[in-house]
N, C-alpha and C positions, 0 to 999 in steps of 0.2 A: 504494500500500500504506500505509494509515493508520498501522499499527503502526510501520513503518519511518520514517515522517515524524516521529513523536514521539521516536524514538531518535536520529535524525540531523538536527540543526537547521542551517539556513543553508547547506546544501549540496545544495539541491534539483536544481540544474542538473547537478552532478557525479554524483549518484545516478541521475538519469534517463539520463545518457549511459552509465554503467556497466551499468545494467539493459538498455539497448538492445544493448550489446555482448555481454553474457552470453547473452541470449535464453533459450531453453529448454535443459534439461539435455542433450538429445540433439543440439542444434544445434551446428554447428562455430562456434566463437568466433574472434575475431581472434587470430592467433598470439602477438602480444606487445603489451602495453600499458605505456606509460611514464607514470607519474604523478609530477609534481614540484610543489614548493611549499616555502615556508619551514617551519621547525620549528613544530610545534603548529598546523598549518593543517588538520588533520583527515584527512590522507592515510591513515594506518594505521588509524585508528578507523573511517572510512567503509568502507574496503575490507574489514576484518575483519567489521564489522557486517553488511554486505551479503551476504558469502559465508555467514556463519553463519545469518542470517535466511532466506535463500533455500535453505539446506541444500544447498549445492553442495560437492562433494568438493574439498578444497583442502589445501595444506600451506603453512605460514607459516614463513619462515626469516629470521633476522637475520644479515646479512653481517658485522656486527661480531663476533659470536660465532664465526661460521664463517670464520676468517681464512685458511684454506688451502683449496685446491680440493678436497682429499680430504674435509675436514670438511663442506664445503658439499654436495658430491654425496651423501655418505653420510647426512647429516641429511635431505635431501629424500627419498631412497629409503626410509629407515627410517620416517619419518613417514607416507609414502604406504603403506608396508607395514602400518602399524598402523591405517589407516583401516578401520573396520567389523570389526576383528579381535576375536575372542572373548578375554576376559580370562583365558586359560589360562596366560599367561606363557611359552609354549613357542616363541614366534616368534623366529627367529634374527636376529642383527644382520647387515645387509648391508655388505660392504666394497666400496669402489669407489675406484680411483685415477685414472682418466682419463675424459675426456668420451666416448670411444668405448665404454668399459665402461658408462658411465651410460646411454647410449642403449639398449644391449642390455638392461641390467637394468630400465630403466624400462618397456620393452615387456613384459618378463616379469611385472613386478609389476602393471601395469594389467590384464593378461590374467587373472592369478590372482585379482585383486580384483573382477572383473567390471566394470571401469571402461573397457573398450575402446570402448564405444558412448556414453559421456557425457563431457562436458568436465571435465578435471581442471585445477585452477588452482594454479600454483606462484607464491607471493608472495615476492619477494626485497626485504626492507626494508633500508634503508641501502645501496642498490644501487651507490652511488658507489665502494664498496670493491671492486667487481668489477674496476675499472680497474687495481688493483694485482696482479691475478692473471694467469695465462697469457693470451696474446693471443687464443686461440681460444675463451675462455670466453664472453665477451659475444656474439660472433656466433653461437656455438652455441646459447645460450639464446634468442636472437632468432628463430631458425628451428628451434626444437626440434620444433614441430609437423610440419614437413617431414621432419626427420631421423628422427623416431620413427614417422611415419605413424600418429600417434595424435591424438585430439581433446584437445589440451593448450594452455593459454594461460599464458604467463609474464607476471606483473605485476611491473614494477620500481617501487619507491618510492624517491624520491630528493629531496634538497634542492637539487640543482643541475640546470641545464637540459640537454636532450638533446644540444645541440651540443657540450657538454664530454665526452660519451660517444662520439660517432660516430667510428669508426676512420677513419684517413686512406685506408685501402684500400677503404672502403665496406662497407655491410652492409645487411641487411634492415631497413627502417624500421618502427618500432613505431607504434602509435596513441598520440599524445601528448595527455595531459590535464593541464591546469593547475589547481591549487588555490590561488586567491589568498588573501592575508592576510584575516583577519576584520576587518570594519569595527568601529567602536566600537558601532554599533547591533547588529551580530551578537554581539559579546562580551556586551553587556547582556542580550540574549535568552538566550544559552546559559548564562551564569552565573546568571541569575535563574530558570532552568527548574527546578532541583532545590533548591527552598527548604525549610528545616526545617519539618516538619509543625506544630510548635507555634507557628509565626509565620505571619502572612498573607503572601500572595504580594506584595502592594503594599509591605509593610514590608521584605521582603528585597530587592525591586527597588530601593527607595530607597537601601538600603545599598550595593548593587552600583553604583548611579549615583555615589555618593560615592567609592567605591573606584576606579572608573575615572577619575573627575575628578582624582584624585591621581596615579595610576600610569600612565595611558594614554600620557602623553608620554615616559615612560622605559621602559615595558615593555608589549609587545603580545603576549607569549607566553601563550596560553590556559592552559597547564599551570601556569605561574608565577602567573598571576592567580587561578586556582582555588585554589592553595595559599594565597595571601595572603587570599583571601576567607574560607576556612575558619579560618585562623589568627586573623584579627582580628574575626570576627563576635561572639564572646563579649564582647569589650570594648565593641562597639557596643550590645549588648543590656543591658549592665550597668545603666544608669539605669532601664530598663523592669523588669528583674528586681528591683531595689531599690525599685520603686514611686516613683521620683523623676521619672519622665517617662512619657508614653504613647507608643504606636507612631507617633502622628501628630506628636509634638513633634520635628520634624526638626532645628530649630536647636539644641536642647539636646543631641540625640544627636550632632550634628556637632561641637559644642564638646568633647564627651567623647572622641570618637575621633580628632579632628584631630591632637593631638600624637603619638599612638601611630602613626598612619599616616606622619607625617613622619619619625619615627625608623625605621620599617620601610623607608623609601625608601633608607636607607643600606645595606640588606642584600638588595636585590633580586638574585636569582639566586644568592645565597650560602646554601646549604642545610645548613650545619653545625649548625644549631640545630633541636631537635625542638619539636613543638607544646607539650609539657609544659614545656620550658625557657622557651619564649616566654611562656606563661601565668604562670610564676613571676616572670619579669622585669617583667610588667605589674602585679603586685600592688603596692598602695600601701605595704606594709611591707617591700618588697624592700630588700636591703642597698644603700646608696648607692654603694658601690664597684662593685657589680655593675651598677647602673643607669647609672653614669657611662660613657657610650659604649655604646649598645645593641649595638654590633658587637664587644664584647669577646670574644665567643665565636669570632670569625672567625679568630683566631690558630691555632685547632686544625688547620686544613687548610693554612695557609701554611707552605712550607718554611722552615727556619731562616734561611738566608741571604737569602731573599726578604723576611723581616722587616726586615733591615738595609738592604736596597735600598729598601724602602718608607720607612723612617725617614730615610734619606739623601735620598730624593726629596722628602720633606716639608720637611726643613730647607733644601734647595736652592730649593724653591718659595717659601718664606715668609721666609727670611733674606736680607738684602742681601748681594750678593757680597763687598762690602768687609769683612764681618764674619768671613769664613772663617778668616783667620789668628788673629783674636782668640779664636775658640772652639776651634780645633783644633791650632794650631801647638805649644803647650806640652804638649798631650796626644798628640803624634804617636805615641808608643810604643803607646798604647792602640788607636788607630784603625788601626794598621798591620795589625791582624788582617784587615782587609778584603782584604788580598792573597791570602787563602786562598779567595776566591770562585771558584767553578768557572767556567771560561771559557765553558763551553757553556750555562750558565744564561741563559735569555732573559728579559729584562725584559718581553717581550710578554705573558707569562702574567698579569702584574699589569694590563696594559692590557685583556686579555680580561675580567678580573674587575671592570673599571671603577674600579680603584683609582688608576690613572694614565691620563692622556689625552694624546694627541699634540698638540703646539702648533706653530704655524708651518707651513711647507710641506714636502712630502715631498722636494722637490728641493734642499733646503739642502745646501751643499757640506760643511759641518762636521758633518754627521750629524743625525739626528732629535733633537728636544727634547721632553721630557715634563714634565707638571706633575702634582703629586700632588693628587688631588681629594677625599681623605678629610677628615673633620672632626678637630678637635683631640682630642676625646674618643676617637675611633677610634684615632688614632696613639698616644695615651697608653696605651691598652689594649694595643696591639701592643708598645710599648716596655717595658711592665711585664713581659711574658713573657720578655724577654731581659735583664732587670735593667738597662735603660738609662733614665736620668732625662732625658727629652727636654726638660723645662722648662729645665734648665740651659743648653741649647744653642739656645734660641729667643730671638731679638733682642727680641721684644715683651715678654718677661718680665724684662728686665734692670732 
């Protein structure tokens, strides 16, 4: 299907496999399909695109939103009930509490919607959350086709492997399909596909090549890279727009964009800034205080005490241990406030944001050790938000 090939890039093998499993609308499909792979590997997009393009009856449910069994079952039934419904607004909401009720109601709805003789697909995204529900939920969905005596296929989308799902008591085994990470060549092809119409495909492909050269080692998330590509492209085009360079003047374009991409490296995965704010920061006449530490905006989403943890980690990472008394002993009354830190706050959130990194070995008897990885400009921006003059406590500035 040429149209589908243009919509779904670099997933030809997976698309071909799914098309073979789906078959014709009236064919019995595999009872359950388990699709897994890392985030942004195309699982959800490929599945949705394929079902919509082939016009197959399906319902799509996110298990994060449906965090209880009742919410999950009711959303599936109500979405199924609205398939091919007239827009008269008189359809009633279905209530369902148990898996037994779900089987009974599912048979009723598919019969009422004339779906008895064609495959209905139920897609459960973020399926790993099913493991937190009742023990009969996962086995029930795996053999729903048998329980309902209907032509239904349940598709599980997950970021973890099937072995982490399989109950110890055993269950019906689904068809397992793996979506590998995109290679750098795949990312280049996908990101270059939708280039702005006012610029040539080669010009945009050269920009994507530069972008991947900078970010690929630290970020391989297609969604994040797409965000970065859109965010930084106006700056890349700036010399062309001003008439200072042509589209083929790659070296000049690189020199113009390089410092901005390096600054953006500090903010990968931190999405507290909007595109308009980013463009404002990139202007030559931007306020120096704003430009000092591109990541000044990141304090918006950091919890109050996490800022102090980060500041303390920075001081511990870059000050010699012998200077602790010199800086903090006579000001003991002020820093005593750190006793109010909540015991349940985990420093691991800062590790997830890549603001701290684990150093040493996990089996150290005296506990894990972390190092602060943010820049001086970054930590000064954080410290300003809590009225802490960090320069006074840094040994290098004595």
